[in-house]
N, C-alpha and C positions, 0 to 999 in steps of 0.2 A: 856638695852641690852637683846635681845630675842634670845633664843636658838632653832634652828630647830631640831625636833626630827628625828633621824635615816636618816640623809641627804643622805648618800651613799645607803642605802636600797631603798629609794624612787627613787634614780637616776638610779637604775638598769633597770627602764622602760625608755629606750632611744633607738634611732636608731643606730644600730650597723651593720657594714659590715660583711657579712657571708662568703666571699670568698677572693681570692687574689685581692689586690688593683691594679687597672688599671688606667693609666693616661688619663685624658681628658682635652682638652683645649678649649672647646666650650663656656666656661664662663656661662653656664646655670646650675642651680641647679635642679637636678632630685630628687623629693621627695621620690622616691622608691629606691634610692641608698644612701649609707653612706660612710664616710671616712674622709679624711682631705683635706683642701683647702687652697690655697695661694690667699689671698685677699688684696685689698686696702680697709680699713674700711671707713665708712662714718664719716663725722664730727659729733661731739656730742655737742649740744648747750644747754644742760639743766643743769644749775648749781644746781638745787634742786633735781636732780635724777642722781645717779651714772652712769658712762659710763659702758655699758655691757662688755667692754674689761678691766675694771679696770683702775687704774691710769697709763696708758701707756705713757711713755715719748718720745719714739722714733717714729717719723712719718714714713709713707710709708707702704710697703707691710709686711704681716706677715702670718704665717701658723696658721690656727685655725682648731679645730675639728668640726665634724658634729653638735654637740650640740650648739657650739658657733655660727656657721653660721645660724642655724635655729633660734636662739634667735635674731640675727641681722636682719634676714628677717622678723621676727615677729614684731620687732620694726618699720621696714619700713612700714609694713601693717597697723600699728597703727598710722602712721604719725609722729612718734617720730624722724625719721631720714631718709636719703636716703638709698637705698639698697646698700650693699657692692658690689664692683667690684670683680668678680671671675676671676683670671688669669689661674690657674691650679687646677686640682682636682685629687686626688688619691682615687678612689672609687670602690666599688663592690655593687652587689645587697644587699639591707639592709632590716632589720626588726626591729620592735619596741618591739617584744614579745619574743626575743631569751631567755632572762633571766626572763620572766614573771612568770613561774611556780615556780622558785626558790624564786623570790621576794614575791609572794603570800604566799608560805609556811613559809618563815621566818617571814613575817608580821603577820601571824596567830599565830604562836608560840609565838612571842613577845607580841601580844595582850593578849593571854591567860595568859602568865607569869605575865604581868602587873596587870591583874585582880586578880590574886592569890597572888600578892605580892612576886613573885619569882624572886628576883633581880639576883640570880645566873644565871638563864636561860636568863634573859634579857641581861646580860653582855656577856653570851656565844654567843647569836645570834649576838650581836654587833661585837664580835670578828670574827665571821664567815664571815659576809659580808665585814668587813673592811679588813681582810686578803685576801679575794678574790680579791678585787679591787687593793690592794697594790702589789699583786704578779702576776697579769695578764701580766705584762711586763717581762723584763729579770730578773728572780729571781731564785736563787738556791732552794728556798722553793717551787717552782711550776715548775716542769720540763715537765709537760704534757700539759700545756696551755701557749703559749707565744704570746699574742696579745697586745703589747704596745699601739696600736691604740685604743683597747677597753678600756684600763685603762684610757687613757687621755680623751676619749669621755665620760666615766662615771663620771670622776671628773668634767669635764666641765658641764655636765648635772646637777650635784649637785649645782654648782654655778648658772647655768641658773635658776633652781628652786628657789634659794634664791633671785636672781634678780627679778623674777616675783612677789615674795612676797613683795619686796621693792616697785615695781611698784603699787601693790595693795594698799599698805599703802599710797603711794603718791596720788593715785586717790581718796582715802578716805579723803584727806585733812590733813593728818598728815605729819610731817616732817621727812624725812630720813636723819640721821646723818652719818651713816657709814655702809658699808657692809664688813664683815671680814671673810676671809676664805670661807668655803662652808656652814656654818651653824650658823652664827651669824649676827644679824641685829639690829642696834641701831636706835631707833626712839624717837621722841618727840610727846607726845599726848596719848590719851586713845586707846591703841592698841587692847584692848579687844572688841571694837566695830567692829573690822575687823577680828580678829582671835579668835577662841575658845582656852581656856587655858587648857593644859593637856599634856599627854605624848603619845597620839596616833599620827599616822603618819600625820593626817590632822589637828593637833593641834600644838601649840607652847608653850614654857614655858619661864618665866622671869628668866634671868640669874643674872642680877644685875641692880640697878638703881644708877645714879650718876648725879652730877650737872656739866653742861658744864662750863669749865674754872676752875673747882675744881679738886680734886683728885678722881680717880675711886676707 
């Protein structure tokens, strides 16, 4: 079981809408816009690679965020599935760098704190970006910024980043067992040939090892 470092911090680099969401029904994804989309997802026929939508039981249409739609479109470009059918979109002009200065500042402070063994600052930085994401929606803890669409897009981006790591493991010939939450990936095989081990944002760390069929 591998643990992804600072999943929400990395997910701050995602496409976010910067204005009021306006409905479109042309069924075309505009890469310069962002929002939420009503889609019919494609069939997923890969037993050895988890569905980007998770273990969804109910068929048919569903609303997804910008991060999830872009992940599905990327899967289509890789030939893993057909493209999703877009029925409606609520979007505005978007940008991938809205929170980039914040992300870089927190990442730099975190990196320095890790190098100095300053766990207090590492945990403080984690609290900062975690609280930001969790209070972007309707929250009494944050009355100055209410963008539930941003909150869901960022959370979905964290899962998309995790799924792309699972796909990288799969391409390397290792077996993907499970994707859990937004920061945990279970694999069989020598994962160190794919990822560097450590606590930096571009590294992963081992959470635990266990035997399938036994107790974790």
